[in-house]
C-alpha positions in Angstrom: 16.2 -14.5 9.2 14.5 -13.1 12.3 17.9 -11.6 13.5 18.4 -9.9 10.1 14.9 -8.4 10.3 15.4 -7.2 13.8 18.8 -5.5 12.9 17.2 -3.9 9.8 14.4 -2.5 11.9 16.8 -1.0 14.4 19.0 0.3 11.5 16.0 2.2 10.0 15.1 3.7 13.3 18.6 4.9 14.0 19.1 6.2 10.5 16.0 8.3 10.8 17.2 9.9 14.0 20.9 10.2 12.9 20.4 11.9 9.5 18.1 14.7 10.5 18.9 18.0 8.8 19.8 21.1 10.6 18.2 24.6 10.7 14.5 24.5 10.2 14.3 20.7 9.5 11.9 19.6 12.3 10.6 16.3 13.2 7.2 15.6 11.6 4.7 12.8 11.9 1.5 12.0 10.0 -1.1 9.2 9.5 -3.4 8.9 6.5 -6.2 6.4 5.8 -6.5 6.7 2.1 -9.3 4.2 2.1 -11.4 2.8 4.9 -14.4 1.3 3.2 -17.1 -1.3 2.8 -17.0 -3.2 -0.6 -20.3 -4.7 -2.0 -18.5 -7.6 -3.7 -19.4 -11.3 -3.2 -17.4 -11.5 0.1 -18.7 -8.1 1.5 -15.2 -6.9 2.4 -14.1 -4.4 4.9 -11.0 -2.8 3.2 -8.3 -0.5 4.4 -5.3 1.2 2.8 -3.3 3.3 5.3 0.2 4.7 5.7 2.1 6.9 8.1 5.5 8.4 8.7 7.8 10.0 11.2 11.0 11.8 10.3 12.5 14.8 8.6 12.6 16.3 5.1 15.2 13.9 3.7 14.9 10.9 6.0 11.7 9.2 7.3 10.4 6.0 8.7 7.3 4.9 6.9 4.7 2.2 7.6 2.1 0.9 5.1 -0.9 -1.4 5.8 -3.4 -2.6 3.2 -5.8 -5.4 3.6 -9.3 -6.7 3.7 -11.6 -8.6 6.1 -14.4 -10.6 4.4 -17.7 -10.9 6.2 -17.3 -14.1 8.3 -13.8 -14.8 7.0 -10.2 -14.3 8.0 -8.4 -11.1 7.2 -5.5 -10.8 4.8 -3.0 -7.8 4.7 0.3 -6.4 3.5 2.2 -4.5 6.1 5.5 -2.7 5.5 8.0 -0.9 7.7 10.5 1.1 5.6 13.3 3.6 5.9 12.7 6.3 3.2 15.3 8.7 1.8 14.5 11.6 -0.6 16.7 11.1 -3.7 15.2 13.6 -6.1 12.4 16.3 -6.0 9.1 14.4 -5.3 10.8 11.0 -5.2 11.8 8.8 -2.3 13.8 5.5 -2.2 12.6 3.1 0.4 14.0 -0.1 2.0 12.8 -2.3 4.8 10.6 -5.3 5.5 7.1 -6.5 4.7 4.9 -8.9 6.7 2.1 -10.4 4.7 -0.9 -12.2 6.3 -3.3 -14.6 4.5 -5.7 -16.1 7.0 -3.6 -18.2 9.4 -0.5 -18.0 7.2 2.1 -15.3 6.9 5.2 -14.4 4.9 8.1 -12.0 5.4 9.9 -10.1 2.7 12.7 -7.7 2.2 11.5 -4.6 0.3 13.0 -2.1 -2.1 10.6 0.6 -3.3 10.4 3.9 -5.3 7.7 6.3 -4.4 6.8 9.7 -5.8 5.0 11.9 -8.3 5.4 10.8 -11.9 4.8 13.2 -14.9 1.2 14.4 -15.2 0.9 14.2 -11.4 0.4 10.4 -11.1 1.2 9.3 -7.6 3.3 6.2 -8.1 4.7 3.5 -5.9 6.6 0.5 -7.2 8.0 -2.1 -4.7 10.2 -5.1 -5.3 10.0 -7.9 -2.7 12.5 -10.6 -1.9 11.9 -13.7 0.2 14.3 -16.2 1.7 12.9 -18.9 -0.6 13.9 -17.1 -3.7 10.5 -15.7 -4.6 10.4 -12.1 -6.0 7.3 -10.0 -5.9 6.3 -6.8 -7.7 3.6 -4.4 -6.4 2.7 -1.3 -8.4 0.2 1.4 -7.4 -0.8 4.3 -9.6 -3.2 7.0 -8.4 -4.4 10.4 -9.8 -6.5 13.1 -8.2 -8.8 15.1 -10.5 -10.3 18.2 -8.9 -13.9 18.6 -10.1 -14.3 21.5 -7.6 -12.2 22.6 -4.6 -14.1 20.0 -2.5 -15.2 17.3 -4.9 -12.3 15.1 -6.1 -12.3 12.0 -8.3 -9.5 9.6 -7.7 -8.8 6.8 -10.2 -6.5 4.0 -9.0 -4.7 1.1 -10.5 -2.8 -1.7 -8.7 -0.9 -4.8 -9.9 0.7 -7.7 -8.1 3.1 -10.2 -9.6 5.4 -13.0 -8.3 8.1 -15.2 -9.6 6.9 -18.4 -7.8 3.7 -20.0 -6.7 2.8 -19.7 -3.0 -0.4 -21.7 -2.4 -0.5 -21.0 1.3 -0.6 -17.3 0.6 -3.2 -17.7 -2.2 -1.1 -16.4 -5.1 0.6 -17.9 -8.1 3.5 -17.0 -10.3 3.2 -14.3 -13.0 0.6 -11.5 -12.8 -1.5 -12.5 -9.9 -4.0 -9.7 -9.5 -5.1 -6.4 -11.1 -7.4 -3.9 -9.6 -8.9 -0.8 -11.3 -11.2 1.6 -9.6 -12.4 5.2 -9.1 -13.6 7.0 -6.0 -15.4 10.3 -5.7 -15.0 12.1 -2.4 -16.3 15.3 -0.9 -13.9 17.1 1.5 -15.9 18.6 4.3 -12.5 19.5 5.6 -9.2 18.5 4.0 -8.7 16.1 6.8 -12.0 14.3 6.4 -13.8 13.2 3.3 -16.6 10.5 2.7 -16.6 8.9 -0.7 -18.4 6.5 -3.0 -16.7 4.5 -5.8 -16.7 1.6 -8.1 -13.9 -1.0 -8.6 -13.1 -4.0 -10.7 -10.7 -6.7 -9.4 -9.5 -9.8 -11.2 -7.1 -12.7 -10.3 -5.0 -14.4 -12.9 -3.3 -17.8 -13.5 -2.7 -19.9 -10.4 -3.9 -17.1 -8.2 -7.4 -17.4 -9.8 -7.2 -21.2 -9.2 -6.5 -20.7 -5.5 -9.0 -17.9 -5.1 -11.3 -17.2 -8.1 -12.0 -13.5 -8.6 -13.5 -11.4 -11.4 -15.8 -8.9 -9.8 -17.1 -5.4 -10.2 -18.6 -3.7 -7.1 -19.5 -0.5 -5.4 -17.5 1.0 -2.5 -18.5 3.3 0.4 -16.0 4.8 2.8 -14.1 7.7 4.3 -10.7 9.2 3.8 -9.0 11.0 6.7 -5.6 12.1 7.9 -4.0 13.9 10.8 
C-alpha cells in the first residue's frame, strides 16, 4: 500500500509539471485558510480548514487540511494531496490520497473528488474515499457567499460525512456519521484578511454518536486569510 501511495504522489507531481499549457499559462501558487477559529463548544476546539495549490490553469496539485484540537485533548484531521484537472468551466476532477488522523490512530484512503461552482453560485466539493479494507467514504461540502456589502460577507456552510463500514479506532460508524451546518459573518479589511464571527450546529449519528456523542450548537470566532 505504501508503495502505491508513493507512486501516486510522484505521478501527481510529474503530471502537474508535464501538462502545463503554453503561451500565457504561468505557474501559480496560493494558500487559503478559510477558517482558523476558536469554537465555544463543550470541548473548546481550535478548528482549521485550509487548502492550497500549485500549478497551471488546467492542471494543479492541491492539498487540503481540516481538523480540530480540543482543549487538553488530541487533534484529529483530514489531510489530502490531490492532482486536479479542469474538466469543464468552473469544475475540477481531482484524484490522490487522504491521510486521516484521530488521536493516536490514522487511516489512509484513495480519493476521487469533484470540486467546483454549482448553479446559484454554491461552492461544492464531493469526495469519494476508498480504503484497502473495503471501506468507502463520502464527504460533501457546500458553501455560499452572500455579499451584504462589499466588505461584509455572510457565508453559510453545510458538511456531511458518511461511511460504508464501522471504524471504532477512527471514531466513526457506518451510514451518515456527521452533519455540520453553520454560518459565519466576516468583515474584509482587505480581501486577503478578514476576521469573523459565526454560529454552528454539529451532530453525530448512529455508531459515530455512540463512539463520540455530539449534538451541539456553539459560537465561533476566527480569521480568514489567503496569499
